[in-house]
C-alpha positions in Angstrom: 0.0 0.0 0.0 1.2 3.5 -0.8 1.4 4.7 2.8 3.7 6.6 5.0 3.2 7.3 8.7 5.1 10.2 10.2 5.6 10.2 14.0 3.3 12.5 15.9 6.1 13.8 18.0 8.4 14.6 15.1 11.2 16.9 15.8 12.9 19.6 13.9 14.1 17.2 11.2 10.4 16.5 10.3 8.6 19.7 11.2 8.6 21.1 7.6 8.9 17.9 5.6 7.4 17.6 2.1 5.1 14.5 2.2 3.7 13.0 -0.9 1.8 9.8 -1.3 3.7 6.7 0.1 6.8 5.9 -1.9 6.8 9.4 -3.5 7.5 11.1 -0.2 10.3 13.5 -0.5 13.1 13.2 2.1 13.8 16.9 2.0 13.2 19.2 5.0 12.8 22.9 4.5 15.7 23.3 7.0 18.0 21.4 4.6 20.0 24.0 2.6 19.6 22.5 -0.9 15.9 22.0 -0.5 15.4 25.4 1.1 17.3 27.1 -1.7 15.3 25.3 -4.4 12.0 26.2 -2.8 13.1 29.7 -2.1 14.0 30.1 -5.8 10.6 28.7 -6.7 8.9 31.3 -4.5 10.8 34.1 -6.0 9.9 32.9 -9.6 6.2 32.9 -9.1 3.6 35.7 -9.0 1.7 34.0 -6.2 0.8 30.5 -5.0 -1.0 28.7 -2.2 0.6 26.4 0.3 -1.7 24.0 2.0 -0.3 22.6 5.3 -2.1 20.6 8.0 0.1 22.0 10.7 0.2 25.6 9.6 -3.1 25.9 7.8 -3.5 27.6 4.4 -0.8 30.2 3.7 -1.3 32.7 0.8 2.1 33.9 -0.3 3.0 36.5 -2.9 6.2 37.0 -4.9 9.3 37.0 -2.7 7.4 37.7 0.6 7.8 34.3 2.2 11.2 32.6 2.5 11.5 29.1 3.9 12.3 30.5 7.3 9.0 32.4 7.3 7.2 29.2 6.5 9.0 27.3 9.3 8.0 30.0 11.9 4.4 29.9 10.9 4.3 26.1 11.0 6.1 26.1 14.4 3.6 28.6 15.9 0.6 26.5 15.0 2.1 23.0 15.5 1.3 22.7 19.2 -2.4 23.6 18.9 -2.8 21.4 15.8 -1.0 18.3 17.0 -3.8 17.1 19.3 -6.4 17.5 16.5 -4.0 15.7 14.1 -3.8 12.7 16.3 -7.5 12.5 16.8 -8.2 12.9 13.1 -5.5 10.4 12.0 -7.6 7.5 13.4 -10.5 8.3 11.1 -8.7 8.4 7.8 -9.2 5.9 4.9 -6.2 3.7 4.3 -4.3 5.5 1.5 -4.9 9.0 3.0 -3.1 8.6 6.3 0.3 9.1 4.5 -0.8 12.8 4.3 -0.1 13.2 7.9 2.5 15.9 8.4 3.3 19.0 6.4 1.7 19.0 2.9 2.8 21.5 0.3 1.1 22.2 -3.0 3.4 24.3 -5.3 2.4 24.7 -8.9 5.9 25.5 -10.1 7.9 23.8 -12.8 11.3 23.9 -11.0 9.8 22.2 -7.9 8.0 19.6 -10.0 11.4 18.3 -11.2 11.7 16.5 -7.8 8.5 14.5 -8.3 8.4 11.2 -10.1 5.3 11.2 -12.4 5.2 7.4 -12.7 5.2 7.0 -8.9 2.5 9.6 -8.6 0.3 8.0 -11.2 0.6 4.7 -9.3 -0.4 6.5 -6.1 -3.4 8.1 -7.8 -4.5 4.7 -9.1 -4.1 3.2 -5.6 -6.1 6.0 -4.0 -8.9 5.7 -6.5 -9.1 2.0 -5.7 -9.4 2.8 -2.0 -12.0 5.5 -2.4 -15.5 4.0 -1.8 -18.0 4.2 -4.7 -20.1 6.5 -2.5 -17.2 9.0 -2.1 -18.5 12.6 -2.2 -15.8 15.1 -2.9 -17.7 18.1 -1.4 -18.5 16.3 1.9 -15.0 14.7 2.3 -12.8 15.8 5.1 -10.0 18.3 4.3 -7.2 15.8 4.6 -8.7 13.7 1.8 -9.3 16.8 -0.4 -5.8 18.1 0.2 -4.2 14.9 -0.8 -6.1 14.7 -4.0 -5.2 18.3 -4.8 -1.6 17.6 -4.0 -1.3 14.7 -6.4 -3.2 16.4 -9.2 -1.2 19.7 -8.9 2.1 17.8 -8.8 1.3 15.9 -11.9 0.3 19.1 -13.6 3.6 20.6 -12.7 5.5 17.6 -13.9 4.0 17.7 -17.3 4.1 21.4 -17.7 7.8 21.5 -16.9 8.5 18.6 -19.3 6.7 20.5 -22.1 8.6 23.7 -21.4 11.9 21.8 -21.7 11.2 20.0 -25.0 13.1 18.4 -26.5 14.6 16.3 -23.6 15.4 13.3 -25.9 15.8 12.5 -29.6 12.7 12.9 -31.7 11.5 11.8 -35.1 10.1 13.7 -38.1 8.4 11.3 -40.5 8.2 12.3 -44.2 6.0 10.2 -46.5 8.1 10.9 -49.6 11.6 10.0 -50.9 14.6 11.9 -49.8 16.1 14.7 -51.9 13.0 16.9 -52.3 12.7 20.6 -51.3 10.5 19.4 -48.4 13.3 17.1 -47.3 15.8 20.0 -47.6 13.7 22.4 -45.5 13.3 19.8 -42.7 17.0 19.0 -42.7 18.0 22.6 -42.4 15.7 23.2 -39.5 16.7 19.9 -37.8 20.4 20.8 -37.9 19.8 24.1 -36.1 17.6 22.6 -33.5 19.9 19.7 -32.9 22.9 22.1 -32.5 21.0 24.2 -29.9 19.3 21.4 -27.9 21.9 18.7 -28.1 19.2 16.2 -28.9 19.2 14.3 -32.2 16.4 15.0 -34.7 15.8 11.8 -36.7 14.4 12.2 -40.2 12.5 9.1 -41.2 11.5 8.7 -44.8 8.5 6.5 -45.2 7.2 6.8 -48.8 4.2 4.9 -50.2 0.4 5.0 -50.5 0.4 8.7 -51.3 1.9 9.5 -47.9 -0.7 7.6 -46.0 1.9 5.2 -44.4 3.7 8.1 -42.8 0.5 9.9 -41.7 -0.9 6.7 -40.2 2.3 6.2 -38.2 2.2 9.7 -36.7 -1.6 9.6 -36.2 -1.1 6.6 -33.9 1.9 8.0 -32.0 1.8 9.5 -28.5 1.1 13.3 -28.4 4.4 14.0 -26.5 6.3 16.0 -29.2 8.7 13.2 -30.0 7.0 12.0 -33.3 6.0 14.6 -35.8 5.3 14.7 -39.5 6.0 17.1 -42.4 3.7 16.7 -45.4 2.9 18.4 -48.8 -0.6 19.3 -50.0 -1.4 15.6 -50.5 -2.1 15.5 -46.8 -5.4 17.4 -47.4 -6.1 16.3 -51.0 -5.6 12.5 -51.1 -8.3 11.7 -48.5 -10.8 13.0 -51.0 -9.6 10.4 -53.6 -10.0 7.3 -51.4 -13.1 5.7 -50.0 -11.4 5.2 -46.7 -8.0 6.2 -45.1 -6.4 4.6 -42.0 -6.4 7.9 -40.1 -8.5 11.0 -39.3 -6.8 14.0 -40.9 -9.1 16.4 -39.0 -7.8 15.0 -35.7 -4.2 15.7 -36.5 -2.8 18.8 -34.8 -1.3 21.6 -37.0 2.0 22.9 -35.7 3.3 25.2 -38.5 3.3 25.8 -42.2 7.0 25.8 -42.8 7.4 27.0 -46.4 6.0 27.0 -49.9 7.4 26.5 -53.4 5.7 27.5 -56.7 5.6 25.3 -59.8 6.7 26.2 -63.3 4.7 25.4 -66.4 7.1 24.6 -69.3 6.5 23.4 -72.9 8.6 21.3 -75.2 9.7 23.7 -77.9 9.9 20.8 -80.4 6.2 20.0 -80.0 4.9 23.5 -79.4 7.5 25.8 -81.2 5.1 28.8 -81.3 3.9 28.7 -77.7 5.7 31.3 -75.6 2.9 32.4 -73.3 0.2 30.8 -71.3 -2.4 32.7 -73.3 -1.1 31.1 -76.5 -1.2 27.7 -74.9 -4.9 28.2 -73.9 -5.8 29.5 -77.4 -4.3 26.3 -79.0 -6.1 24.1 -76.5 -9.4 25.8 -77.3 -8.8 25.3 -81.0 -7.8 21.7 -80.6 -9.9 20.2 -77.8 -8.6 16.9 -76.4 -5.4 17.0 -78.5 -2.9 18.7 -76.2 -1.5 16.6 -73.3 0.6 17.4 -70.3 2.6 15.3 -67.9 2.7 15.4 -64.1 4.7 13.4 -61.4 1.6 11.4 -60.5 -2.2 11.2 -60.3 -3.6 13.5 -57.7 -0.4 15.5 -57.1 -0.1 19.3 -57.1 0.8 19.4 -60.8 -2.3 17.3 -61.7 -4.7 19.3 -59.5 -3.3 22.6 -60.8 -4.0 21.7 -64.4 -7.5 20.5 -63.4 -8.0 23.9 -61.8 -6.7 25.6 -65.0 -9.2 23.5 -67.0 -12.1 24.6 -64.8 -11.0 28.3 -65.0 -10.5 28.4 -68.8 -12.8 25.7 -70.0 -10.1 23.9 -72.0 -10.0 20.2 -72.8 -6.5 18.8 -72.2 -5.2 15.2 -71.5 -3.4 14.3 -68.4 -0.5 11.8 -68.6 0.7 10.7 -65.1 4.2 9.5 -64.6 6.0 8.1 -61.5 7.8 11.0 -59.9 10.5 12.8 -61.8 10.1 10.4 -64.7 7.9 13.0 -66.1 10.9 15.2 -66.7 12.6 12.6 -68.9 9.3 12.2 -70.8 9.0 15.9 -71.5 12.6 16.1 -72.7 12.0 13.1 -75.0 9.0 14.8 -76.5 6.4 12.4 -75.1 4.2 15.2 -73.8 3.5 18.8 -74.9 4.1 20.4 -71.6 4.6 19.7 -67.9 4.4 21.4 -64.5 7.2 20.9 -61.9 9.1 22.8 -59.2 11.6 25.3 -60.6 14.7 23.5 -59.2 14.1 20.4 -61.3 13.4 22.5 -64.5 16.1 25.2 -64.2 19.0 23.4 -65.9 16.8 22.5 -68.9 15.3 25.9 -69.1 18.8 27.4 -69.4 19.8 24.8 -72.0 16.7 25.6 -74.1 15.4 22.0 -74.1 12.3 23.3 -72.3 10.7 26.7 -72.3 9.0 28.3 -69.3 5.7 30.1 -70.1 4.3 30.8 -66.6 5.1 30.4 -62.9 2.6 29.4 -60.2 3.5 32.2 -57.8 2.2 35.7 -57.6 5.6 37.2 -58.5 8.3 36.4 -61.0 11.0 34.0 -59.9 14.7 34.9 -60.2 16.4 33.3 -63.1 13.2 32.1 -64.8 11.9 34.3 -67.6 8.2 33.8 -67.2 5.3 35.9 -65.7 2.9 34.7 -63.0 0.1 32.6 -64.5 -2.4 34.7 -62.5 -1.6 37.6 -64.8 -3.4 35.6 -67.6 -5.8 33.5 -65.5 -7.0 35.3 -62.4 -7.4 33.0 -59.4 -4.9 30.4 -60.7 -1.8 29.4 -58.8 0.3 26.3 -58.6 2.8 25.1 -56.1 3.4 23.0 -53.0 3.5 23.9 -49.3 5.0 21.9 -46.4 3.2 21.6 -43.1 4.3 20.1 -39.8 1.6 18.1 -38.1 1.5 16.4 -34.7 -0.5 13.4 -33.4 -4.1 14.0 -32.1 -4.6 15.6 -28.7 -1.2 17.2 -28.3 -1.3 19.9 -25.6 -1.5 23.4 -27.0 1.5 24.5 -24.8 3.7 21.9 -26.4 2.5 22.8 -29.9 3.5 26.4 -29.3 6.9 25.3 -27.9 7.7 23.2 -31.1 6.5 26.1 -33.3 8.8 28.5 -31.5 11.8 26.2 -31.9 11.3 25.8 -35.7 10.5 29.4 -36.2 13.9 30.3 -34.7 15.7 27.6 -36.5 14.4 28.4 -40.0 14.9 32.2 -39.7 18.7 31.9 -39.4 20.3 33.9 -42.3 22.2 30.8 -43.7 18.9 28.8 -43.8 17.0 31.6 -45.5 19.7 31.8 -48.2 19.4 28.0 -48.8 15.7 28.3 -49.1 15.9 31.2 -51.5 18.3 29.3 -53.7 15.7 26.5 -53.8 13.0 28.9 -54.8 11.2 28.3 -51.5 9.4 31.0 -49.5 9.7 30.7 -45.7 6.3 31.0 -43.8 6.4 29.4 -40.4 2.9 30.4 -39.5 1.5 30.0 -36.0 -0.7 27.0 -35.2 -4.0 28.9 -35.4 -3.1 30.3 -38.8 -1.9 27.0 -40.0 -5.2 25.3 -39.0 -7.1 28.0 -40.9 -5.0 27.5 -44.0 -5.6 23.8 -44.0 -9.3 24.3 -43.8 -9.2 26.7 -46.7 -7.0 24.3 -48.8 -9.3 21.4 -48.1 -12.4 23.3 -49.3 -10.6 24.6 -52.4 -9.0 21.4 -53.6 -11.9 19.2 -52.5 -14.1 21.0 -55.0 -11.5 20.5 -57.8 -11.3 16.8 -57.0 -15.0 16.3 -57.0 -15.7 18.2 -60.2 -12.7 16.5 -61.9 -13.8 13.1 -60.6 -10.2 12.4 -59.6 -9.5 9.1 -57.9 -6.3 7.6 -56.6 -4.4 5.2 -58.8 
């Protein structure tokens, strides 16, 4: 049984002892210098707290106005008149509550909570709950019972709050559902390097491609919401669930942490197949004149390139044929003249644009991109854009305080000048939105692309 009985005639070595349930009892006395220093520091750090003590009664203390010596004096003054009542009441307590016999202290402070073992406390709570009768009434319970319950709950709260504020305290994983080498992979690695250097904890990048990213999402969906398993995903996170009858996770239950960055796509034609097309308007005019005859390639069914072209079809009422490839194989197909045009991130196209093997006619961003001679597509087709974004998600039910902590770490890491330069070189724009804005963005993207998928009757391969 989790139980500790303290002698009624305890001397100075016991008179201000911390007592927690059974095996979790702290052996520190306030008269002990290290313990006193720790508690004194805790008092100085807090704006105000309440100490509950059977011998001294309830003491309300403000910032810095009660040092351990002050606590001891108040306890000593009331000890004599409380001892007799303590002895009489001790005989009436239910089993697991008589360990709360001497000085009890509730302090909702992170630096004091470090001394408490959460596992032991959880065991103590479980034991106490087993001992409490089914007819237990909290409001009619004696104060000793109530104080013990409050002590355990407050201590557990301190323990977890402190752990969240100190994240990361051990290595953690970021799962990516796509192959290594992408812009998303680069962004995550740049941030992970900075966080690892600062915290001393390893950040493990785990690539788990397959099933349109669903394998990675399912893994994180089922992980503990403790901040040590996260995921970074592209737009497929919100679009692919529309293309399947059922997915092994609930995307709405996942917790948004931050929208890390975005990267536009570039629409490029094969000059050998379309020698006279130098603008998006010219491409649209040819498509109108030749319905169903032009084709385009994308890295896969349901990807950002495919959905962007479906959006273009809806906005311009053109009839074009989609030819899906497996990943970057679409680039080789375009260079070989198998398709009329394609849409890809700028980094993959840049060398071939410079060589003249492909010709850029529009970019998916709202502004021109350095080194790419093409205007924004929205200049020709208002409301059209094309690109990818990269969002960090956490398992369901992650505490809000921990989400904010992780966001702050990544915000600091990705805004380092050397990281910003690498992102600019990769044609990526840093965002690092806060969790609330990230959640709102995801809702908007789901509504937007869900409509495109339904109207285009797009299904997964």
